[in-house]
C-alpha positions in Angstrom: 11.3 -45.3 63.9 12.4 -42.2 62.0 14.6 -41.0 64.8 16.1 -44.4 65.1 17.0 -44.6 61.5 18.7 -41.1 61.6 20.7 -42.1 64.7 21.8 -45.5 63.1 22.4 -43.8 59.7 20.2 -46.5 57.9 17.5 -46.2 55.4 16.3 -43.3 53.5 15.8 -40.0 55.4 15.2 -36.7 53.7 17.8 -34.0 54.4 15.2 -31.8 56.2 14.0 -34.5 58.5 17.6 -35.6 59.2 18.5 -32.0 60.2 15.5 -31.7 62.4 16.2 -34.9 64.3 20.0 -34.0 64.7 19.1 -30.5 66.0 16.6 -31.9 68.5 19.3 -34.4 69.7 21.8 -31.5 70.1 19.3 -29.4 72.0 18.7 -32.1 74.7 22.3 -33.4 74.6 21.6 -36.9 73.3 24.3 -39.0 71.8 23.6 -42.3 70.1 25.5 -45.2 71.8 27.1 -47.3 69.1 28.4 -49.7 71.8 25.1 -50.4 73.5 23.7 -53.8 74.1 26.2 -56.7 74.0 29.2 -54.5 74.3 28.0 -52.4 77.2 30.8 -53.6 79.4 33.4 -53.0 76.8 36.5 -51.0 78.1 37.0 -48.7 75.1 40.7 -48.1 74.2 39.9 -45.3 71.8 40.8 -41.6 72.2 39.4 -39.1 69.7 41.8 -36.6 68.4 40.8 -33.7 66.2 43.2 -31.3 64.6 42.5 -28.5 62.1 44.8 -29.8 59.3 47.3 -32.4 58.3 49.0 -30.1 55.8 50.9 -28.3 58.5 53.9 -30.1 60.0 53.1 -28.6 63.3 50.2 -31.1 63.8 52.1 -34.1 62.6 54.6 -33.6 65.5 51.7 -33.0 68.0 50.1 -36.3 66.8 53.4 -38.1 67.2 53.5 -37.1 70.9 49.8 -38.1 71.3 50.3 -41.5 69.6 53.4 -42.3 71.7 51.7 -41.6 75.0 48.6 -43.5 74.1 50.5 -46.5 72.7 52.5 -46.7 75.9 49.2 -47.1 77.8 47.5 -49.7 75.5 45.1 -46.9 74.0 44.5 -46.1 70.4 44.0 -42.6 68.7 41.2 -42.0 66.3 41.9 -38.9 64.2 39.7 -36.4 62.6 40.4 -33.2 60.7 38.2 -30.1 61.1 39.8 -28.0 58.3 39.6 -25.0 60.8 35.9 -25.2 60.8 34.2 -25.2 64.2 31.0 -26.7 62.7 33.0 -29.5 61.1 34.7 -30.1 64.5 31.3 -30.2 66.1 30.1 -32.9 63.6 33.3 -35.0 64.2 32.9 -34.7 68.1 29.2 -35.8 68.0 30.2 -38.9 65.8 33.2 -39.8 68.0 31.1 -39.6 71.2 28.7 -42.1 69.9 31.6 -44.7 70.2 32.1 -43.6 73.9 35.8 -42.9 73.6 38.1 -42.7 76.7 38.6 -39.0 76.0 39.0 -36.3 73.4 41.9 -34.1 72.4 40.9 -31.0 70.6 43.0 -28.1 69.1 42.4 -24.7 70.4 39.9 -23.3 73.0 37.1 -22.0 70.7 34.3 -24.4 69.9 30.5 -24.2 69.1 28.2 -23.9 72.1 26.4 -27.1 71.1 29.7 -29.0 71.2 30.6 -27.6 74.7 27.2 -28.5 75.9 27.3 -32.1 74.9 30.8 -32.6 76.2 29.7 -31.2 79.6 26.6 -33.5 79.6 28.5 -36.6 78.6 31.3 -36.0 81.0 34.0 -37.2 78.7 37.5 -36.3 79.5 38.8 -33.4 77.3 42.2 -32.0 76.8 42.6 -28.9 74.6 46.0 -28.3 73.0 48.3 -25.5 71.5 46.6 -22.5 73.4 46.0 -21.3 77.0 44.5 -17.9 76.1 40.9 -18.4 76.8 38.4 -20.6 78.7 39.3 -24.3 78.6 36.6 -26.9 79.0 38.7 -28.9 81.6 42.4 -28.9 80.9 44.5 -27.0 78.3 48.0 -27.7 77.2 50.0 -25.1 75.2 51.6 -21.8 75.1 50.2 -18.3 75.5 49.7 -17.2 71.9 49.3 -13.6 72.8 52.6 -13.5 74.7 54.4 -15.2 71.8 53.4 -12.3 69.6 54.5 -9.9 72.3 57.9 -11.5 72.5 58.6 -11.2 68.8 57.5 -7.6 68.9 59.9 -6.9 71.7 62.7 -8.6 69.8 62.2 -6.7 66.7 61.8 -3.3 68.6 65.0 -4.0 70.4 66.7 -4.1 66.9 65.5 -0.6 66.2 62.8 -1.3 63.6 60.0 1.3 63.5 57.6 0.3 60.8 56.1 -3.3 60.4 54.1 -5.5 57.9 52.2 -8.6 58.7 51.6 -11.6 56.5 49.2 -14.4 57.3 46.7 -16.9 55.8 43.6 -18.8 56.7 41.9 -15.4 57.3 39.3 -15.6 60.0 40.0 -19.4 60.6 43.4 -19.6 62.4 42.3 -18.0 65.7 45.6 -18.7 67.4 47.5 -16.7 64.7 45.0 -13.9 65.3 45.8 -14.0 69.0 49.5 -13.8 68.3 49.1 -10.8 65.9 46.9 -9.0 68.5 49.7 -9.4 71.0 52.3 -8.3 68.4 50.2 -5.2 67.4 49.6 -4.2 71.0 53.3 -4.2 71.8 54.2 -2.3 68.6 51.6 0.4 69.1 52.4 0.8 72.8 56.0 1.5 71.7 54.7 4.3 69.4 55.6 2.3 66.3 53.3 1.3 63.4 51.9 -1.6 61.5 52.0 0.1 58.0 50.6 -2.8 55.9 49.4 -6.4 56.0 48.5 -9.3 53.7 46.2 -12.0 54.8 45.2 -14.7 52.4 42.2 -17.1 52.9 44.2 -20.0 51.5 46.1 -22.8 53.3 49.7 -22.1 54.1 52.5 -22.6 51.5 55.9 -21.1 50.9 54.7 -19.9 47.6 52.0 -17.8 49.3 54.7 -16.3 51.5 56.8 -15.5 48.4 53.9 -13.8 46.5 52.5 -11.9 49.5 56.0 -10.6 50.5 56.5 -9.4 46.9 53.1 -7.5 47.1 54.0 -5.9 50.5 57.5 -4.8 49.5 56.2 -3.3 46.2 54.6 -0.4 48.1 56.2 3.1 48.0 57.0 2.9 51.7 57.6 -0.7 52.5 57.9 -1.8 56.2 61.3 -2.3 57.8 60.3 -5.6 59.2 57.7 -8.3 58.4 56.1 -10.6 60.9 54.7 -13.8 59.5 52.1 -16.0 61.1 54.2 -19.1 60.5 57.6 -20.3 59.3 56.4 -21.6 55.9 55.3 -18.1 54.9 58.5 -16.6 56.3 60.6 -19.0 54.4 58.8 -18.0 51.1 59.4 -14.3 52.0 63.1 -15.0 52.4 63.3 -16.9 49.0 61.6 -13.8 47.4 64.2 -11.5 49.0 67.1 -13.6 48.0 65.9 -13.9 44.3 65.3 -10.3 44.0 68.6 -9.0 45.6 66.8 -7.6 48.7 69.3 -7.7 51.5 68.0 -9.3 54.8 67.9 -7.8 57.4 69.5 -4.6 56.0 66.6 -3.8 53.7 63.9 -5.7 55.5 63.8 -8.0 58.6 61.7 -11.2 58.6 60.4 -13.3 61.5 58.1 -16.3 61.6 56.6 -18.7 64.2 56.8 -22.4 65.1 60.6 -23.2 64.8 60.1 -26.0 62.3 63.0 -28.3 61.5 63.2 -27.4 57.8 64.5 -23.9 58.7 67.8 -25.4 59.3 68.2 -26.1 55.5 67.4 -22.5 54.6 70.1 -20.2 53.3 69.7 -18.0 56.3 68.5 -18.9 59.8 65.0 -17.3 60.1 64.2 -15.6 63.3 61.2 -17.4 64.9 59.6 -18.8 68.1 60.0 -22.5 68.6 57.0 -24.3 70.2 57.3 -27.7 71.9 54.8 -29.5 69.7 55.6 -33.1 70.6 55.7 -32.4 74.3 52.3 -30.7 74.2 50.7 -33.6 72.4 52.3 -36.1 74.8 51.3 -34.2 77.9 47.7 -33.9 76.8 47.4 -37.7 76.0 49.0 -38.5 79.4 46.5 -36.3 81.1 43.7 -38.3 79.3 45.2 -41.5 80.4 45.8 -40.4 84.0 42.0 -40.4 84.8 42.5 -37.3 87.0 39.2 -35.9 88.0 37.9 -33.0 85.9 37.2 -30.2 88.3 34.9 -27.2 88.0 37.9 -24.9 87.6 39.7 -25.5 84.3 43.5 -26.3 84.5 46.0 -24.6 82.2 49.4 -26.3 81.6 51.6 -23.7 80.1 54.7 -24.6 78.1 57.7 -22.4 77.2 58.2 -21.1 73.7 61.8 -20.2 72.8 62.6 -17.1 70.7 65.2 -18.0 68.2 67.1 -14.8 67.1 68.2 -15.7 63.6 70.0 -14.1 60.7 67.0 -12.5 59.3 66.5 -9.9 62.1 
């Protein structure tokens, strides 16, 4: 009776007991079926979609692609936001699976072991988006984050810059940004050049953070010749700081971002960046869920091209 109340979310249950029951359910791969009984034959039109944030314009474009593909096929997305927490993502997946969705679309390739286990046991169709550098559960749709970092490093190196700075946010949470920086650093160091300083905030991304962190980086006695940002919002903030302080870009310092967001066209200077096909990635992942193609033992990676935009800031 206690287990039943926990699974149904009804009645009073102490936090300790609730945790014990949920941990036991996870250990054996049990998911409560909210559609059991009279709706057992129901053809569920729902597809669960979990993204790390809605504050980033990147994911609004991804969700547009997902929604369009699902709507074209009579299916409906159910959205969840993990706030870059794998534990929160796990909780959302467990809840979504209790509704027996047609499939799941998840951001990134890194998840908790408990979540991977329950997905494998339920056999639900899963598409992972934005990244292909890792071990997909079944099918991934995205770009190589490591190669994106390498491409930007190659571009800046070709311009003759020798010292570099790095600015990012969501320290330890945005794993895709960390993969890009690893690729960037590897290329820079292989060329005998240096990452001389970096600023990484734990906050969500804003242009204001980019402005403040850029100011801090350039105040050093030997500032870098070029700054690589984990995203365009931070890079735009960096550019605004430079323009306000009379720092010539790229003569005094070069700036480069990532994502290729539309708002960059309204900036005083075109920021060098890498444009990602966000809508196309979301749509392709949703179409794969709809297709019903059999999930094989060997994960499938669907790689998309990311275009380097050589702007006025480099």
